[in-house]
C-alpha positions in Angstrom: -5.2 -11.0 -0.2 -4.2 -11.3 3.4 -4.2 -8.0 5.4 -1.4 -7.7 7.9 -2.3 -6.8 11.5 1.0 -4.9 11.7 2.4 -3.4 8.5 6.0 -4.1 7.7 8.6 -2.2 5.7 10.8 -4.0 3.2 13.3 -1.7 1.5 11.4 1.5 1.0 8.0 -0.1 0.6 5.5 -0.4 3.5 3.4 -3.6 3.1 -0.1 -3.7 4.5 -1.3 -6.8 2.7 0.1 -9.8 0.9 -1.1 -11.6 -2.2 -1.2 -15.1 -0.7 -3.9 -16.7 -2.9 -4.4 -20.1 -4.4 -3.4 -18.7 -7.9 0.1 -18.0 -6.5 0.4 -21.5 -5.1 2.3 -23.3 -7.9 4.6 -26.3 -8.3 7.5 -23.9 -9.0 6.8 -22.0 -5.7 6.7 -25.3 -3.7 9.8 -26.7 -5.3 11.8 -23.5 -5.0 10.7 -23.1 -1.3 11.5 -26.7 -0.5 15.0 -26.5 -2.1 15.8 -23.2 -0.3 14.4 -24.6 3.0 16.6 -27.7 2.9 19.7 -26.0 1.6 19.5 -23.6 4.6 19.4 -26.5 7.1 15.6 -26.7 7.5 14.6 -29.6 9.8 11.2 -31.3 10.0 9.8 -34.7 11.2 9.9 -37.4 8.6 7.0 -37.0 6.2 5.8 -33.8 7.7 7.5 -31.0 5.7 4.1 -29.1 5.4 3.9 -29.0 9.2 7.1 -26.9 9.5 6.1 -23.2 10.0 9.6 -22.3 8.7 8.9 -24.2 5.5 5.5 -22.6 5.2 7.1 -19.1 5.5 9.5 -20.0 2.7 6.5 -20.9 0.5 4.8 -17.6 1.4 8.0 -15.7 0.6 8.2 -17.4 -2.8 4.5 -16.8 -3.5 4.9 -13.0 -2.8 8.5 -12.7 -4.2 9.7 -11.3 -0.9 12.6 -12.6 1.0 12.2 -15.2 3.7 14.5 -13.4 6.1 12.5 -10.1 5.8 9.4 -12.0 6.7 11.1 -13.9 9.6 12.6 -10.7 11.0 9.8 -8.2 10.5 6.4 -10.0 10.8 4.5 -9.9 14.0 3.8 -13.2 15.6 0.1 -12.8 14.8 0.8 -12.1 11.1 3.3 -15.0 11.0 0.7 -17.4 12.3 -2.0 -16.1 9.9 0.3 -16.4 6.9 1.6 -19.9 7.7 -2.0 -21.0 8.5 -3.2 -19.7 5.1 -0.3 -21.5 3.3 -0.8 -24.7 5.2 -4.4 -24.7 4.0 -3.3 -24.9 0.4 -1.5 -28.2 1.2 -4.6 -29.9 2.4 -7.7 -31.0 0.5 -8.5 -30.1 -3.0 -5.9 -27.4 -3.5 -3.1 -30.0 -3.7 -5.2 -32.5 -5.6 -6.0 -29.9 -8.2 -2.4 -28.9 -8.5 -1.2 -32.5 -8.9 -3.9 -33.0 -11.6 -2.8 -30.0 -13.5 0.9 -31.1 -13.4 0.0 -34.6 -14.6 -2.2 -33.2 -17.4 0.9 -31.3 -18.8 3.1 -34.4 -18.9 
């Protein structure tokens, strides 16, 4: 769980923490976030999609089942950076290698 420095309200719910954990980081989340990011005009340097903070926020939104626009409009800068940093960490090292292995095992 990631505790927010500044709680946000989405709908009628006040959110003080987000479940942004490795167990929520799935192939479906990544694919859906990438698709939505690109359809909405997301731009990134060639080969560096995981470096785009906007893309990382799409992934976080998919992981938590909240809306990207709610996050974009309501998160404090500090929380935005904490969330995107956490998600970026899942793309490096063993988290991605483990995910790829699990996907390949099911084929």
